[in-house]
Each structure stands twice: as C-alpha cells, then as structure tokens.
N, C-alpha and C positions, 0 to 999 in steps of 0.2 A: 378786545373790549367785549363786555357781556351784552347779551340781548336783553333790553329792558322791556318789562311787561307791566302796564299800569291797569289796575282795576279801581273800583270805587274806594276801597280801604287800603290797598297795599300796592307798593311799587316793588316788583320783584325782578331779579335778574337770573338768567339761566347760567348755571355754573358749569364750568368745564370739569372733566374728570380730574384734572390736576388740582383744581380748586377744591373739589370734594375730598380728594386725598389730603389736602392741607387742612381742611376743617377737621377731618378725622384725626390727623396727627396732632392738631391743636388740642383736641379733647384728651388725647393720650398724654400730652405734655402737662396739661393742667392737672390730670390725675397724678402724674409722677410728682409734680410740685407739691400737691396736697400731702402725698405720702411722705415726701422728704421733710415737709414742715412738721408733720407729726413726729417723725424720727428726731428732728432737731429739738423739738420741745422735750422729748423724753431724754435725750442725751444731755441737754442743759440741766434738767432736773436731777439726773444722776450725778453730774459733775458738781452741781451746787451742794448736793448731799455729801459728796466726798470732801468738799471744803470744810463742812462743819462750821466751826467758829474761826477758822483760819482765813487768811487772805492770800496764801501762797501754797501751791501744790508742788511738791518736789518728788523726784524718782531717781534713786541712785545719786543723790546729791546734785541733780540737775533740776533747774526750775522748769516746770511743765506748763503751769498756768498761774496767772495772778488774777485776783478778783478786785476789780476797781469799782468804787462806788461813784455814780454820776447822778446828776439831777437834770430834769428837763422841766421847763416852765411852759405851761399852756394856759389858755383861758377856757373857762367853763361857758360855753356858748349859750346853754339853756338859762343859766343864771344871769348872764349878761343881758340876754333878751328880756328876761323877767324884770330885772332891777333897773336896767337902762335901755329901754327899747329904742330910743332915738340913736344912741351910740351903736347899738347892735345893727340897726338898719343902715346907718351911715358907713359901717365898716364891714358888713357881710359881703361875701364874694361868692357868686355862683359860677361854677365851671362846668360847661357841658362836656360830656364824654360818651364814648360808645362802648358797648359791651357786646361781645359775640356770644350768642346763645345757640348752643348746638341743638338741633332738632332731633337728630338720631345719635345713637351711641354704638 
C-alpha cells in the first residue's frame, strides 16, 4: 500500500518503481492506441473509396467485404434541455469517472 501524504490542497501517494513503470507504459499504450486509431480511420477511408457506389468488394471471385448501412437513434441533449428543460433534468444522468493524467512523458 502507498504512503499517503496530505497537504492543504492535495492528497498524494508515494509511487513505487513498479507503479512509475506502469504509468510510463500506460502513456506508451495510449500513444499506440492513438496511432492505431489514425491508421484505422485512414484504412476505412481508403476501403470506402474502393467501394465507390458498390456494396460488395470481391477479389478473384471471393467476397472480401460487404458494406452494410445501419442507423443509430440518439437524442439531442442540448435541444432537449432547451425545449423541454423539465424532461431533460428528470432524465439526465451524471456519471463520475477518473482520468489518469501523466505528469511526465
């Protein structure tokens, strides 16, 4: 368990070398994910361009990919709050969560 240090503004814990290494690896993984997401977006754009007006890609008479159209229904929170503030307040949900912020890189 970490040693806890309290000051007027902050509660801090002394990290072990293992935890520091994990924070460093976490930053590396986040960067890898960001790069993979960029690559994913570019690949998707390239593949969609290859489809053109078609909905099926074939290569040597084999189906490679199919383009399905789907819909998703969502609510416009800003508009709901503006037009029906009582309904918005009655149905809004606030979820707390934690974010790890790397101090060093």
